[in-house]
ZAPA-668632 format. One line per field, with one value per residue (C-alpha): residue number from 1; x, y, z; residue in one letter. Coordinates in Angstrom, 2 decimals, m for minus. Layout:
<tilos>
nr <- (NUM,...)
east <- (X,...)
north <- (Y,...)
up <- (Z,...)
rest <- (a,...)
</tilos>
This chain:
<tilos>
nr <- (1,2,3,4,5,6,7,8,9,10,11,12,13,14,15,16,17,18,19,20,21,22,23,24,25,26,27,28,29,30,31,32,33,34,35,36,37,38,39,40,41,42,43,44,45,46,47,48,49,50,51,52,53,54,55,56,57,58,59,60,61,62,63,64,65,66,67,68,69,70,71,72,73,74,75,76,77,78,79,80,81,82,83,84,85,86,87,88,89,90,91,92,93,94,95,96,97,98,99,100,101,102,103,104,105,106,107,108,109,110,111,112,113,114,115,116,117,118,119,120,121,122,123,124,125,126,127,128,129,130,131,132,133,134,135,136,137,138,139,140,141,142,143,144,145,146,147,148,149,150,151,152,153,154,155,156,157,158,159,160,161,162,163,164,165,166,167,168,169,170,171,172,173,174,175,176,177,178,179,180,181,182,183,184,185,186,187,188,189,190,191,192,193,194,195,196,197,198,199,200,201,202,203,204,205,206,207,208,209,210,211,212,213,214,215,216,217,218,219,220,221,222,223,224,225,226,227,228,229,230,231,232,233,234,235,236,237,238,239,240,241,242,243,244,245,246,247,248,249,250,251,252,253,254,255,256,257,258,259,260,261,262,263,264,265,266,267,268,269,270,271,272,273,274,275,276,277,278,279,280,281,282,283,284,285,286,287,288,289,290,291,292,293,294,295,296,297,298,299,300,301,302,303,304,305,306,307,308,309,310,311,312,313,314,315,316,317,318,319,320,321,322,323,324,325,326,327,328,329,330,331,332,333,334,335,336,337,338,339,340,341,342,343,344,345,346,347,348,349,350,351,352,353,354,355,356,357,358,359,360,361,362,363,364,365,366,367,368,369,370,371,372,373,374,375,376,377,378,379,380,381,382,383,384,385,386,387,388,389,390,391,392,393,394,395,396,397,398,399,400,401,402,403,404,405,406,407,408,409,410,411,412,413,414,415,416,417,418,419,420,421,422,423,424,425,426,427,428,429,430,431,432,433,434,435,436,437,438,439,440,441,442,443,444,445,446,447,448,449,450,451,452,453,454,455,456,457,458,459,460,461,462,463,464,465,466,467,468,469,470,471,472,473,474,475,476,477,478,479,480,481,482,483,484,485,486,487,488,489,490,491,492,493,494,495,496,497,498,499,500,501,502,503,504,505,506,507,508,509,510,511,512,513,514,515,516,517,518,519,520,521,522,523,524,525,526,527,528,529,530,531,532,533,534,535,536,537,538,539,540,541,542,543,544,545,546,547,548,549,550,551,552,553,554,555,556,557,558,559,560,561,562,563,564,565,566,567,568,569,570,571,572,573,574,575,576,577,578,579,580,581,582,583,584,585,586,587,588,589,590,591,592,593,594,595,596,597,598,599,600,601,602,603,604,605,606,607,608,609,610,611,612,613,614,615,616,617,618,619,620,621,622,623,624,625,626,627,628,629,630,631,632,633,634,635,636,637,638,639,640,641,642,643,644,645,646,647,648,649,650)
east <- (m0.10,1.43,1.70,2.85,5.18,3.71,0.34,0.95,2.57,m0.66,m1.87,1.19,4.62,7.32,10.87,13.56,15.34,13.30,15.11,14.00,10.41,10.65,12.80,9.97,6.93,8.90,9.24,5.76,4.50,4.54,7.46,8.77,8.69,10.13,10.29,9.00,8.82,6.16,5.95,9.08,7.07,8.59,6.09,6.31,5.30,4.46,3.32,0.39,m1.07,m4.36,m5.94,m5.04,m7.89,m7.46,m4.36,m5.41,m5.45,m3.72,m5.54,m4.58,m1.05,m0.72,m2.26,0.07,3.03,1.21,1.12,4.82,6.43,3.90,2.93,m0.28,m2.74,m4.55,m8.29,m9.91,m12.52,m16.02,m19.34,m21.68,m24.39,m27.03,m28.96,m29.13,m32.47,m34.05,m35.79,m34.49,m36.13,m37.37,m35.70,m36.40,m33.55,m33.90,m31.17,m32.60,m29.25,m27.61,m24.38,m25.22,m23.94,m24.47,m25.70,m25.59,m26.73,m27.45,m28.84,m26.66,m28.33,m27.27,m23.75,m21.18,m18.94,m15.79,m11.96,m10.58,m8.32,m4.45,m3.94,m6.60,m5.60,m1.63,m2.84,m4.75,m1.89,0.58,m1.60,m1.67,m5.41,m6.45,m8.59,m11.93,m13.96,m14.53,m17.09,m15.83,m12.23,m13.29,m14.99,m11.25,m9.83,m11.72,m11.33,m7.37,m7.79,m10.15,m10.10,m13.96,m14.71,m18.18,m19.77,m21.68,m24.55,m26.07,m29.65,m31.70,m30.44,m31.98,m35.19,m37.24,m36.80,m33.26,m31.97,m29.10,m29.34,m27.84,m27.92,m30.45,m29.55,m28.90,m28.38,m25.37,m23.67,m21.26,m18.90,m17.91,m14.65,m16.93,m16.24,m19.29,m19.88,m22.36,m23.43,m24.38,m26.46,m23.84,m22.76,m24.16,m25.40,m27.20,m30.29,m33.29,m36.52,m35.17,m31.40,m28.34,m26.52,m23.13,m21.45,m21.30,m18.15,m16.34,m17.43,m20.01,m22.11,m21.59,m25.03,m25.79,m22.34,m21.38,m20.92,m20.26,m24.16,m24.73,m26.64,m27.85,m25.98,m26.75,m23.86,m23.56,m21.13,m21.61,m20.01,m20.60,m19.57,m16.12,m15.98,m18.75,m17.14,m13.98,m15.58,m17.03,m13.68,m11.85,m14.62,m14.95,m11.10,m12.40,m9.29,m10.19,m9.12,m12.56,m12.59,m9.13,m10.47,m13.86,m12.45,m10.92,m12.75,m13.57,m15.14,m18.88,m18.58,m16.03,m18.83,m20.17,m16.74,m16.18,m19.36,m19.31,m15.67,m16.88,m19.66,m17.22,m14.83,m18.22,m19.05,m15.32,m15.13,m18.91,m19.34,m23.33,m25.89,m26.94,m30.53,m31.78,m30.72,m28.37,m30.03,m28.66,m29.31,m27.61,m29.43,m26.55,m24.64,m20.95,m19.91,m16.21,m15.38,m14.06,m10.99,m9.22,m5.54,m3.63,m0.11,1.21,m0.21,1.63,5.16,4.62,3.80,6.55,9.13,9.47,8.45,6.93,5.62,1.97,2.48,4.38,1.53,m1.09,0.86,1.26,m2.47,m3.73,m0.96,m2.99,m6.38,m7.35,m9.56,m8.90,m11.84,m10.38,m6.96,m5.99,m3.13,m3.39,m5.13,m6.30,m9.99,m9.28,m11.98,m10.90,m11.79,m14.06,m11.52,m9.23,m11.15,m8.32,m7.82,m10.20,m8.40,m5.54,m3.00,m3.67,m3.62,m0.19,1.13,0.01,2.12,5.26,4.78,5.03,7.56,9.58,10.48,14.07,13.45,12.81,16.08,17.19,18.21,20.87,19.59,20.51,23.51,21.69,19.69,16.82,17.28,14.14,12.60,10.43,7.16,6.50,3.56,5.67,8.36,5.63,4.37,7.81,8.62,5.03,5.70,9.31,8.09,5.33,7.30,9.84,7.08,6.48,3.14,2.92,1.89,m1.36,m2.39,m5.91,m8.38,m10.47,m13.77,m16.17,m19.75,m21.99,m23.05,m19.33,m20.03,m21.75,m18.32,m17.84,m18.24,m15.83,m17.57,m20.74,m24.02,m23.75,m21.21,m22.43,m20.42,m19.24,m21.01,m18.64,m20.19,m18.08,m17.79,m15.47,m18.26,m21.93,m21.39,m18.80,m20.46,m18.83,m15.54,m14.64,m15.25,m12.71,m9.78,m11.50,m13.43,m9.93,m8.29,m11.34,m11.28,m7.66,m7.69,m10.69,m8.71,m5.72,m8.08,m9.73,m6.31,m5.74,m3.19,m2.27,m2.15,m2.55,m0.60,m1.35,m1.69,m2.62,m1.76,m4.02,m7.13,m10.70,m13.17,m16.68,m19.06,m19.80,m21.73,m21.57,m17.98,m15.81,m13.43,m10.45,m8.20,m5.06,m5.48,m3.55,m5.35,m4.01,m5.35,m4.35,m5.40,m3.88,m5.34,m3.85,m2.82,m5.63,m4.88,m6.19,m2.97,m0.55,m2.38,m2.40,1.34,2.13,0.07,1.64,4.98,4.24,3.17,6.15,8.56,6.41,7.50,3.93,4.71,1.32,m1.16,m4.29,m6.91,m10.51,m13.59,m15.67,m19.29,m19.28,m21.96,m20.18,m16.80,m16.41,m13.72,m13.86,m11.69,m10.34,m6.67,m6.15,m3.09,m3.32,m7.29,m7.42,m8.65,m6.07,m7.83,m10.33,m10.04,m11.68,m12.46,m14.82,m15.43,m12.07,m9.97,m8.67,m8.64,m7.60,m7.66,m5.38,m5.98,m2.46,m2.75,m3.67,m0.74,1.67,0.21,0.85,4.26,7.12,10.01,13.11,16.43,18.84,22.00,25.11,25.61,27.92,31.64,31.20,29.34,26.37,25.87,22.63,20.76,17.15,15.53,12.41,10.14,7.00,4.67,1.57,m1.85,m3.36,0.20,0.60,3.56,4.14,4.96,7.21,9.31,9.35,10.69,13.37,14.45,14.43,16.86,20.05,21.25,23.24,20.30,19.71,16.81,14.02,12.15,9.30,10.29,7.89,4.89,3.86,1.32,2.40,6.11,7.47,10.99,12.40,15.77,17.78,20.77,23.51,25.70,28.03,29.09,32.38,33.54,32.72,30.93,32.11,30.21,30.23,28.82,26.22,25.45,25.10,22.36,20.71,20.51,19.08,16.51,15.30,15.14,13.08,10.57,10.22,9.61,6.88,5.11,6.08,7.93,9.96,12.73,12.16,14.52,16.17)
north <- (0.22,3.40,6.12,9.72,11.58,15.02,13.72,12.04,15.34,17.06,14.70,14.15,15.16,12.93,12.30,14.35,11.14,8.98,5.96,6.52,6.46,3.43,1.31,2.16,1.36,m2.39,m3.03,m2.19,m4.44,m2.40,m3.70,m1.33,m2.78,0.23,4.09,5.33,8.96,10.74,14.50,14.88,13.58,10.48,7.48,4.67,1.43,m0.76,m4.22,m4.27,m7.08,m8.16,m8.01,m4.57,m2.88,0.45,1.17,0.81,4.87,8.00,8.72,5.05,5.00,8.57,7.31,4.70,6.93,9.20,6.21,5.04,8.51,9.81,12.88,14.46,13.24,16.41,16.46,15.68,18.17,16.65,17.90,18.55,20.39,17.62,14.90,11.07,9.90,6.59,7.80,9.71,12.07,10.51,7.03,4.06,1.95,m1.66,m3.80,m7.23,m9.29,m10.52,m9.22,m5.70,m4.17,m0.60,1.54,5.41,7.48,11.20,12.94,15.99,18.15,20.81,19.14,20.67,18.22,19.49,18.32,17.97,20.41,19.84,18.95,16.05,14.81,14.54,12.64,10.29,10.08,9.14,6.10,5.37,6.05,8.08,11.12,11.08,13.93,15.76,13.61,10.55,11.59,12.85,9.25,7.79,10.54,10.04,6.33,6.71,9.39,7.70,4.03,4.24,3.22,4.85,5.00,8.03,7.07,9.46,9.79,10.48,7.10,5.20,3.83,4.83,1.54,0.30,m2.77,m4.00,m7.95,m11.25,m11.63,m13.63,m16.40,m15.37,m11.72,m9.95,m6.54,m4.47,m2.49,1.11,m0.72,m2.58,m5.94,m8.17,m10.20,m13.39,m13.16,m16.01,m16.09,m15.29,m11.94,m8.81,m6.14,m2.83,m2.92,m0.83,m2.42,m2.98,m3.96,m4.49,m1.16,m2.35,m5.19,m4.20,m3.30,m3.92,m2.09,0.07,m0.49,1.49,2.48,4.19,5.80,9.66,11.52,14.83,15.45,14.34,16.90,14.98,12.45,9.36,9.04,5.74,4.32,1.06,m1.67,m5.35,m8.95,m9.27,m12.96,m12.47,m9.53,m11.34,m14.51,m12.02,m10.14,m13.29,m15.24,m12.45,m11.01,m7.60,m6.55,m2.78,m0.30,m0.80,m4.39,m4.60,m2.86,m4.23,m7.89,m6.67,m6.27,m2.62,m0.59,0.19,3.50,4.39,4.75,7.90,9.59,8.77,10.26,13.25,13.72,13.80,16.29,18.61,18.78,19.01,22.09,23.43,23.42,24.34,21.38,20.91,21.41,18.56,17.62,16.62,14.22,11.41,8.10,5.55,1.96,0.36,m2.46,m3.46,m0.68,m1.53,m0.41,m0.42,m3.69,m3.89,m5.97,m6.62,m6.54,m8.44,m7.26,m10.67,m12.01,m9.22,m9.93,m13.65,m13.34,m10.65,m11.54,m7.91,m5.96,m2.73,0.00,0.45,4.29,3.05,0.74,3.50,5.85,3.46,2.48,6.11,6.65,3.79,5.43,3.03,4.51,3.57,2.68,1.73,0.64,m1.26,m2.76,m6.04,m4.98,m2.46,m2.40,m1.00,m0.07,m1.00,1.63,0.32,0.94,m1.82,m4.78,m7.03,m6.30,m9.11,m10.50,m9.76,m11.26,m8.62,m5.90,m7.15,m7.47,m3.53,m2.75,m4.35,m3.03,0.43,m0.27,m1.81,m5.73,m4.49,m3.88,m7.72,m9.20,m12.33,m15.38,m18.01,m21.52,m23.96,m26.03,m29.53,m30.39,m32.84,m36.31,m36.26,m32.88,m34.23,m35.54,m39.10,m38.15,m35.64,m38.13,m40.76,m38.27,m37.90,m41.51,m42.01,m39.28,m40.63,m44.23,m43.60,m41.33,m44.12,m46.28,m43.75,m42.01,m38.13,m36.09,m33.72,m31.30,m29.99,m28.06,m29.92,m28.48,m30.38,m30.04,m32.02,m34.38,m36.01,m37.06,m39.77,m41.36,m41.24,m45.19,m45.22,m44.05,m45.19,m43.60,m41.60,m39.63,m36.24,m33.61,m30.34,m27.41,m24.22,m21.08,m18.69,m20.99,m20.18,m20.57,m21.30,m24.93,m25.78,m26.04,m28.77,m30.25,m33.73,m36.80,m38.72,m37.79,m39.90,m36.93,m34.78,m37.83,m38.32,m34.84,m34.99,m38.46,m37.33,m34.15,m36.48,m38.70,m35.52,m34.39,m37.58,m39.14,m42.56,m43.42,m41.88,m42.65,m40.15,m39.67,m37.25,m36.82,m34.47,m34.18,m35.29,m33.91,m34.96,m34.62,m37.73,m37.79,m33.89,m33.83,m32.49,m34.96,m34.33,m37.39,m37.75,m39.88,m40.79,m41.29,m43.31,m43.51,m45.90,m45.96,m47.18,m46.99,m49.91,m52.27,m51.62,m54.69,m54.89,m57.04,m54.11,m51.83,m54.26,m55.02,m51.52,m51.20,m54.07,m52.94,m49.30,m50.80,m53.05,m49.98,m48.46,m51.26,m53.05,m56.60,m58.42,m57.02,m58.99,m57.99,m58.80,m58.28,m55.19,m54.27,m50.97,m50.08,m47.33,m49.43,m52.46,m55.19,m53.50,m54.72,m53.64,m53.50,m54.96,m55.25,m57.07,m57.33,m53.53,m51.83,m49.29,m48.66,m49.50,m49.78,m50.65,m49.55,m46.85,m47.07,m47.97,m46.37,m48.09,m46.26,m46.90,m44.55,m45.40,m43.92,m42.64,m42.61,m46.41,m47.06,m45.29,m47.26,m50.56,m50.07,m51.94,m49.94,m50.26,m50.21,m47.24,m48.48,m46.74,m45.65,m48.41,m47.79,m50.12,m49.59,m51.63,m54.07,m53.27,m55.52,m55.39,m59.11,m59.79,m62.39,m64.19,m64.28,m66.54,m64.81,m64.18,m64.17,m61.19,m59.03,m58.03,m61.59,m61.95,m59.02,m60.10,m63.52,m61.73,m59.77,m62.67,m64.66,m63.03,m60.05,m58.88,m57.91,m54.17,m53.18,m54.63,m52.10,m52.89,m50.83,m52.02,m54.37,m55.86,m58.50,m61.08,m59.73,m57.85,m56.13,m55.59,m53.56,m55.46,m54.20,m56.29,m54.81,m55.77,m53.38,m55.11,m55.25,m55.15,m58.21,m60.33,m61.39,m65.12,m64.01,m61.99,m65.04,m67.29,m65.03,m64.69,m68.51,m68.73,m66.14,m67.99,m71.29,m69.77,m68.03,m71.03,m73.21,m71.03,m69.44,m70.96,m67.71,m68.19,m66.22,m64.32,m65.04,m62.46)
up <- (0.08,m1.10,1.20,0.06,2.67,1.92,2.62,5.81,7.11,6.83,9.96,11.96,12.41,10.83,12.07,10.01,8.85,6.69,7.58,11.39,10.31,8.07,10.73,13.36,10.96,10.17,13.76,14.46,11.93,8.71,6.65,4.01,0.58,m1.38,m1.84,m5.04,m6.06,m8.11,m8.78,m6.44,m3.60,m2.01,m1.63,1.00,m0.20,2.87,3.34,5.76,7.69,6.35,9.69,10.34,8.05,9.94,8.29,4.81,4.53,4.95,8.25,9.46,9.00,10.44,13.47,13.62,13.59,16.11,18.48,17.55,17.83,20.68,18.20,18.12,15.21,13.91,13.59,10.22,9.29,8.62,7.58,10.68,9.40,8.58,10.42,10.16,8.95,8.29,5.09,1.86,m0.43,m3.70,m2.91,m0.61,0.34,1.62,2.85,2.38,3.29,6.40,4.80,5.05,8.38,7.60,4.62,4.62,1.64,0.67,m2.36,m3.91,m6.35,m8.72,m9.24,m11.29,m13.03,m13.83,m13.81,m10.21,m8.79,m9.07,m5.44,m5.65,m9.38,m7.77,m4.91,m7.16,m9.55,m6.56,m5.92,m9.68,m9.88,m12.86,m12.50,m14.37,m12.97,m9.71,m8.18,m9.07,m7.88,m4.66,m3.82,m4.52,m2.61,0.57,0.32,0.28,3.15,5.43,4.31,3.49,0.10,m1.46,m4.71,m6.42,m8.65,m11.22,m9.49,m12.52,m14.04,m11.06,m10.10,m7.00,m5.15,m4.54,m2.72,m1.40,m1.99,m2.97,m6.71,m8.64,m10.68,m14.55,m13.35,m15.05,m14.85,m17.27,m15.22,m15.82,m17.20,m19.83,m17.92,m18.15,m14.89,m14.44,m11.06,m8.49,m5.72,m3.22,m4.83,m2.96,m5.21,m5.36,m7.70,m8.47,m10.05,m13.44,m13.06,m10.87,m10.24,m8.77,m7.09,m3.52,m2.02,m5.37,m8.51,m10.02,m13.25,m16.59,m17.15,m13.73,m13.18,m13.19,m16.66,m17.87,m18.10,m14.58,m12.67,m9.40,m7.29,m5.07,m2.77,m0.87,1.83,3.30,5.44,4.60,5.59,4.58,4.01,1.66,m0.28,m0.30,m1.85,m4.80,m5.39,m5.82,m7.78,m10.52,m10.09,m8.94,m7.18,m7.00,m4.33,m2.79,m3.12,m1.17,1.71,1.66,2.00,5.43,8.79,8.20,11.05,10.42,12.30,9.58,7.10,8.81,9.03,5.18,4.06,6.19,4.98,1.22,2.35,3.92,0.56,m1.58,0.34,0.30,m3.46,m3.91,m6.29,m5.48,m2.88,0.08,m0.66,2.94,5.84,5.53,5.18,7.69,8.05,11.02,12.72,15.13,16.09,16.91,20.23,21.67,23.49,26.77,27.97,30.98,30.89,33.82,35.01,35.98,32.47,30.86,32.48,32.01,28.14,27.51,29.82,30.91,33.96,32.50,34.82,35.23,34.02,30.88,30.00,30.74,28.40,25.67,25.70,25.43,22.66,20.76,21.56,23.98,26.48,30.10,32.06,35.38,37.19,40.07,41.31,39.33,36.44,33.94,32.24,28.91,25.84,22.39,19.81,17.28,14.26,15.73,14.58,14.82,18.93,20.54,23.61,26.30,24.09,21.17,23.85,25.05,21.73,20.96,23.95,22.68,19.37,20.57,23.26,20.43,20.39,20.54,24.27,25.05,26.28,24.26,26.12,25.02,24.50,27.11,26.17,26.71,23.69,24.41,23.15,21.24,20.03,17.16,18.04,16.69,14.33,12.48,11.92,10.91,8.36,6.99,6.63,4.95,2.15,1.67,1.35,m1.01,m3.08,m3.36,m4.62,m7.32,m5.96,m5.96,m2.97,m3.32,m0.71,m0.76,1.26,3.84,2.88,0.59,m1.12,1.05,m1.79,m1.66,2.10,0.72,0.36,4.05,4.53,7.44,10.48,12.35,11.60,14.70,13.25,11.49,9.26,10.90,8.96,8.16,9.25,7.07,3.97,1.08,m1.41,m1.49,m2.58,m0.10,3.16,5.42,6.76,4.74,6.84,4.56,2.25,m0.66,m2.43,m2.46,m4.36,m6.65,m7.86,m8.49,m10.25,m12.41,m13.50,m14.56,m16.63,m18.30,m19.09,m20.85,m18.43,m18.64,m14.94,m11.51,m8.32,m5.53,m1.81,0.66,4.28,6.07,8.56,8.66,10.86,12.16,15.06,17.56,20.56,20.51,20.42,17.70,16.62,14.14,13.24,10.89,7.96,4.79,1.45,m1.47,m4.95,m7.78,m11.44,m14.43,m18.14,m19.46,m16.44,m14.01,m11.85,m8.14,m7.20,m8.52,m6.04,m3.38,m4.02,m3.52,m0.39,1.07,0.09,1.67,4.95,5.04,4.87,7.43,9.87,9.75,10.11,11.09,8.66,7.60,4.93,5.62,3.38,4.48,3.85,2.05,m0.55,m2.05,m2.83,m4.70,m3.63,m0.22,2.32,5.83,6.80,10.22,12.63,15.69,15.26,15.17,11.65,10.93,7.43,4.80,0.71,m2.37,m5.94,m6.97,m10.85,m12.08,m9.39,m6.26,m3.02,0.62,3.79,6.62,10.24,11.24,14.82,14.67,12.43,14.71,17.64,15.74,14.11,14.96,16.80,14.91,16.89,15.89,14.35,13.47,9.66,8.29,7.01,4.14,0.72,0.02,m3.00,m4.75,m7.32,m8.87,m8.67,m10.78,m9.39,m10.73,m7.68,m7.82,m7.49,m3.84,m2.51,m0.02,m1.19,2.23,3.29,0.32,1.49,5.04,3.98,1.90,4.84,7.11,5.10,6.33,8.72,5.78,3.88,4.90,2.39,0.36,m1.87,m4.37,m7.58,m10.36,m11.05,m14.32,m14.42,m12.03,m12.22,m9.30,m9.35,m5.98,m5.28,m2.68,m0.76,0.85,3.24,6.10,9.06,9.31,5.41,1.85,0.73,m1.93,m5.15,m3.82,m0.72,m2.16,m4.54,m1.70,m0.10,m3.37,m3.61,m0.15,m1.07,m4.15,m2.32,0.60,m1.77,m4.08,m1.03,0.93,m1.95,m5.06,m6.48,m9.40,m11.00,m14.43,m16.51,m18.99)
rest <- (m,r,f,p,i,n,w,l,k,e,y,v,s,l,p,d,k,l,s,v,l,t,d,r,l,t,m,a,g,h,m,l,d,k,i,d,e,v,n,e,n,r,i,l,d,l,e,l,r,g,n,r,a,d,c,y,s,i,r,g,i,a,r,e,i,s,a,i,f,d,k,q,l,k,e,l,p,l,y,q,d,t,k,l,t,h,a,l,k,d,f,t,i,n,a,e,s,q,f,v,k,r,v,m,a,i,r,i,k,d,v,k,i,t,p,s,p,p,e,i,r,r,r,l,e,e,y,g,i,p,a,l,n,n,i,v,d,l,t,n,y,v,m,l,e,t,g,q,p,m,h,a,f,d,s,e,k,l,g,k,f,l,k,v,r,l,a,k,v,g,e,e,i,t,t,f,q,d,m,n,i,k,l,i,s,d,d,l,v,w,a,d,e,k,s,v,l,s,v,a,g,a,v,g,g,k,y,h,s,i,s,d,m,t,t,h,v,l,l,e,a,a,s,y,n,q,a,n,i,r,r,t,v,h,r,h,y,l,l,t,d,a,g,i,r,h,e,k,e,l,d,s,n,l,v,e,e,g,i,k,r,f,l,y,l,l,k,k,y,n,w,g,s,i,d,g,g,i,f,d,y,y,p,k,p,v,k,p,r,t,l,i,l,n,f,n,y,l,t,s,l,s,g,l,i,i,e,k,d,a,v,l,k,i,l,k,r,l,y,f,n,i,i,s,v,n,d,n,e,i,e,v,q,i,p,t,f,r,t,d,v,e,g,q,e,d,v,i,e,e,i,l,r,i,l,s,y,d,e,i,s,t,k,t,l,a,l,e,i,p,e,n,i,t,p,d,f,i,k,q,e,n,d,i,k,n,s,l,t,s,l,g,f,d,e,i,i,s,l,p,f,v,n,p,e,l,q,k,y,n,l,l,l,s,d,k,a,s,p,i,t,i,e,n,r,p,s,p,e,i,e,e,m,r,m,t,i,l,p,s,l,i,s,y,v,t,k,i,k,n,e,r,g,e,s,a,r,i,f,e,v,g,k,i,y,y,q,k,n,s,k,y,i,e,n,r,a,l,g,i,a,y,w,n,k,k,n,n,d,f,r,k,f,k,g,y,l,e,a,f,l,k,l,m,q,i,t,e,m,q,y,s,s,a,d,n,s,g,l,a,k,s,f,n,i,r,v,k,k,a,v,i,g,i,g,g,m,l,q,d,t,y,f,t,e,i,y,l,d,k,l,l,d,n,a,a,v,i,p,v,a,l,w,p,n,f,p,p,q,i,e,d,l,t,l,i,i,p,t,k,t,e,i,g,k,v,i,a,a,i,q,s,t,h,d,q,l,t,e,v,r,l,m,d,i,f,g,d,s,y,t,f,r,i,s,y,q,s,p,n,r,t,l,t,d,s,e,v,d,k,i,r,k,e,i,f,r,i,l,r,t,k,y,g,v,t,i,k,e,n)
</tilos>
């Protein structure tokens, strides 16, 4: 976000050295990206945090500078000679959606459309916004100054009954940039009796905008549900300056400041007459929240002992109102523009930001390093990814949100389990948290098929979510999918699965049939009688889902050995294995042949031919060819005797 130095100076005194200003802003959380120069004025380009909606304006950053350097913030002149009303002359405005928090509007008559004065055109140019005419430019100017987006309609192009509502199926709008948008039922719009006037919080329509012939204007400013606006903005690629601000959590009380600032400048430049009062729809006025700050908790969390007077001074610099103070705590009122401050920890963070994090003393790490600092489940997930990747599978990462229709694939839980509904859903059709990883795998395999792929070997390590017995449950799971256009053999999928489980030190696995109506060839994977996963076939794709906490509980413990000093001998052996032979048992038999067999890895499957990569290694010496040959012959003897395995001749 860009901030011209000369404009900031109009509201707060700045340090003499620009580097002092940028360093302190960076330490306070507003990192400097670069410094530009336009019209011989330096422009700070800052990286703002998404939760600091109050900083997306000149006034917002000036207020931050005021707090950081303890400088007075100059007042912003506002228009005061009008009253708020629930009715508007010649127009009826109805807000029909729960996504509307506040709407203000006012009629302006006898408007004079002219080019904007040089000071406004220059400010817009510094932001890269083209100047159009005085009214449109003033809406943009006030948005940059206060952070409140607003929109001006040519009131003679409007119907008399205006609504702020969700779009209807099939409705479209052509923006003032000649972009045609097909709206969906989740898009919030302004509309009259005949058509959509604008996409709320994002962009205005072409046929109701200000022109050189405009004489009467309807000005509106509003506050909306930020999640709804964010969905619309990103769905239709409407990354406008208004949309960028409305997708943040703007203060609903900023609406009044913005519209009164516009009216003040309108009267200053004598560009029109105010016709009546300001319409105000504000069903649930936002009040300042009150929080308790405990001094002991401040000391514990920050590691600092900060004097009470210093804390009070910093809070006042941040425009936090002190309600009461005693020996142990402060009752503090948070201004409504700080929508990001919700708890005691946020207040402590604010104190440390202004105090400067440099004041927090550093501590050297203890010389003793804990023996095991990595949780078992982290190691397990890394091992899973490495093992499946070595078998030729690709990892996918997907969001845990699904369309409710896909919950029909939830074949793994009892009827008592129910899905978790998302309150702030990312799109209308995605309403629930996934209860299985299967839908994510299905979508990826389908995409591969549609792109004329020949095969798919994919997996995902993630979480599944559901409610059971009035409790929210979150479990880790592994989903695996296999599809091959030419050789879609269940034995091949099962071979990969057994090889993977063997690599994960699952040595006593068993398969049993499962009664799942949604999957063909369905089976349970059991270890020590515990079901650790389930699998089967959907259409022409094989799937399995394994519960990682159960897998972790049943994995064998592998003793740690020193890295050998002598190199291994590695060779690939192709074996013909009879149908219905468990590949995991074949791998176990190979490994048990000799203690100098250090690794057995399944590399490929074609029909009934299985290729294994075998490593021979001694901790004491380099093995000779004759020693390796002797071990190999023993492998063949055991496999032939136990399972009827034969060697594939070259």
